[in-house]
N, C-alpha and C positions, 0 to 999 in steps of 0.2 A: 506329804513333802516331794517336793521338786527333785528332779533328778540331779540338776546342778548342786543343790544345797547337800542331797544325800552323797555325792561323790566328794564334795568339798570337806564334809563331815569325816569321810572315810581317810581322806588324805591328811587332814589335822591329826588324826588318831595315830597316823604313821609315822609322825615326826619324832616321838621318843623311841620308836622301834629303830628307826634309821640311826638316830644316836647311839642307841645300844649297839647297834650291828659294828659301827665304826670303832666304839670302845673295845667290843670283843675282838675284833680283828686286829686291833694294834696290841692289846694286852697279850693275844697268843703269841705274837712275835716277841714281845719284850720277856714274857715270863718263861718262855719254852727253855727246856735245859739246855746247857752249852753257852758257849762264848761267840757271838757271831765274829768278833774281831780275830778270835784264835781259828774259827773255821776258815776265814778268808787268807789269813798269813800261813796258816800250817793245815792245809786240808787233809794231808795224808798221815799227820802225825810225825813226820820225820825232820821237819825244819826245825832250826833253832831261830827263835824270834827274840830280837834284843826288846828291852824296854822302851827304847826311843821309838824303835818300828811300831811298837804295839800302840804307843801314845799317840803317835802320828795318823796311825789307822783310824784308833778310836775316834779322834777328834774330826777326821775327814767323814767318817760315818755318822756324826752327830750324836754320839752315845756318851758325850760328856755332859749334856744338857740334862736337866732333871727330867723325869718321866712325863710330868704334865706339859712341859716345853716341848719335848719330843713328840708329844700326842698331837699338839697344835700345829707343829710344823708339818707333820705327816698328814693331818686332815686338810691343811689347806693344800698342800700339792694334790691329795686325791680328789679334793673338789675341782681342781684343775684338769684332772685326768692324768696327772703324772703319779705313777705308781712306784717309782723308782726303778733302780736297775738290780738285776741278779747279782749276787756276790760272786758268782763264779763264772759266768758267761758274758758279764758285763752288757748284756742286752737289755733293751727296754721292756719291762714286765707288760706293759701295755701293749707293745708290739706283739709280744708273745702270745698273750691271751687272744688277741684279734686273729692271730694266725690260727690258734688251735680251736677257736670258737666253732668255725663251721664243721669240723670234725665231729665235734660233740653234738651239734645241732642235728646232723644227719642221723646220728646214732639215736639222739633222743625222739626225733620224729618217727623213725622206724620202729623202735620200742613202743612209742605212743599208739603208733597205728595198730599194731599186733594187740595191744592191750584193749583198745577199744573195740576192734573186730571180735576177738574172741571172749575178751571178759564180759562185755556187754551181752554178746551173743549167747555165751553160755548161762549167763544170770537169766536172761530173758526166757531161755528154755527150760530151765529148772523151775522159775515161777510158772510158766505155762503149764507145765507137766508135773506139779507138785505131788511128791510122794509117789508118782509112777516111776517105772524103771529109768527113763532118761533122766529124771532128777536124781535118783539113786546113783546112776552111773557117773553123771557129771559132778556130784558131790564127792564121791570116790576120787575121781580125776583130779579134781581142784585141790583136794586135801594132799595128795601126792605131790603136786606142783608147789604147793606151800610148804613142803618138807624137804624139797631139793636146795641145797646150798649152791648159791651162784658159781663159785669156783669149780665145784664139783661138776655141775652141769656143763660148765665151759670145756673143761677137760673131756668130758664124756662125748661132747659134741665134736671136738678135734679128733678123737680117737675114732668115733663112728663115720664122720662125714668127710674127713680129710684122710686118716691113715687107712681106713678100710674101703670107702666107696670112692675116694678121689674125686669128690664133687666140689669143694670149695676149697680157697687159699688158706693155708695155715694161719698167717698172720700178715700185718701190714696192709696196704691199700692197693687193691686192684679192682675198682669199678664198684657196682652195687653189690656184687657177690660177697665183697669184704666186710660188708655189714649185716650179713644174714645171721651167722652164729653169734656176734655180739648183739644183735638186736633181741635174738632169741632169749639169750642170757640175762639181759636186763629187764625183759617183759614177763619170763616165765613165772615166777613166784607172784608178780603183781597181777597177772591175769586170774589166778586163783583168788586173790583177795577181792578184785574187781567182781568177779562172777559171783562171789557170796554176798557182796554188798549189794550187788543189783538184784539178786533174788530176794534178799530181805526187804530192800527198799519196794520192789515192785508188788510183794506179798502184802506188804502193810498197805499199800494203795488199794489193792483188790479187796481188803477188808472192808474198805469205807462204804458210807451209805450211797455216794453217787454211782458207784460201781453196780451195787444191787439194783438201783433204779435203772440204769442202762441196761442192765441184763434182763430185767423184768419187761422192758420194751421191746425185747427180742433182739437186741444186738447181739452179733456173734463174739464168741469168747476171744477169738484172736484180736478182733477190731478193739475189744474193751481192754485187753492187755496192752496192745501196741499203741493204740491212739489216745487212750486215757491214763491207765495205770503207769505205764512207762515214762510218758511226758511228765506226770506230776511227781515223779520219783527222782528226778534228774538233779535236784538240789544236791543232796548228799553224794551223788555219784560225780557230779561236776567238781565239787570240792576234793573229792579224792584224787580224781585224774589231774586236777590242776597242781596240786602238791606233790603228785608223783612225776608229772611232768617238770617242774621245778628242782625236784631232787635230781633228775637224769640230767637236766640242763647244767646243773653245777658239777657235773662230771661224774661219769658212771667207772669209777676207779677200778673194780674188778675186770669188768670187760675190756677197758682200753688198756691195761696192764698186759692181761693175758694174750690179747689178740693184737697187741703192739699199734694202737691206734693212737696217734699223736695229738689227743685231745686235751681238755682242761683236766680232767681228773689224772690222767697219767703225768701230766705237767705238776700237779700237787703233790704226787706222791713222790716224784723225783725231788722235789724241793724239801719235803720232810725228811727224806733219807740224807741229803746233803746240809740239811739244816740252813736251807736258803731261806732266812726269815722273811726277808721282804715279798718273796714270792708267796709265802704261807699267809701272810697278812693280806696281801692283794686277792688272793684265792678265797679267803673267808669273806672278805669285802664283797666281792663279786657275787658269791653264792648267796649271801645275806640279800643283796639288791635283787638277785633273780626271784627269790622267795617274795619279797615285796611286790614286785612288778606283777607277777602271776598272780597274787592273791587280789591285786586291784583289778586285774582281767576276770577274775572270778566274781568279784562283786558286781561288775558290770554284767556279765552274764546272769547274775541273780535277777537284775532288772528285766531282762528278757525272758527268763524261765518263770519267774514269779511275779506278775504284776502288782501283786498286793504291796510289795516294797515302794512302788511308785506314790502311793498314796499314805505311806507311813505305817500300815498295819503290820501286826507281828506275822511272822512267817510261821504257818501251822505244820 
């Protein structure tokens, strides 16, 4: 199977996925509890809204139309990049997402770097020293990492690194140092998952026949582990890391809220609290598209990591 044909097949398969994402994003706004008209005209619940004012605002917001008509109009606008305006700030949602995205990207990249370095590093070490003290120690550490809730870790980091040691800023943005605690928060538990997945994948490869042959030829254990077993175990690891990166690109809500980072996750939480439905719709649509794009990138990486895909063979 040619590369172009393979990619084309993947893109065609994504069409119903993209359609489902748009439907889900729209319905989350329509079916969310509360009345968007009431939320706009009476945000604090202390105003008296006349029927005439209510009807005018409802018509202005396009809520008089049947739901299918609303969806078609919303989808047409979304396809042109028009995601509407916030009910409360009257600012273009597209502009707000563009402003906040760089902050989320910086946090996501830092968290991804921590996960790759420590997750893969721990996993390879555990596989290399299987059932020896480094393996047992790192398995204990990764189990503890998996057990720590993100919000609790964030509070602990603030207590130790800020209140006690005065090493880092509490919140907000003040250069690279502002991303250290949020980055640790988003990566901490994922490092444990990545390490265990890497250990399992590498050990699975170490049990295959080609490893036995390489060892019988006198190849060093370190070379067998890194040059052969690890490279051949990258398919499941790449899938995991890609989906993790897509998740934090969609907004790391806990870290962004606790550390007051004006990213997309923080924006989404504010929208949910204020029932800003257009923002919620835009956020769900954006997050879904991020997952789709990242999965396309993962599929392209498969072509590099596993040449069998190029000739249409099944991945072993």
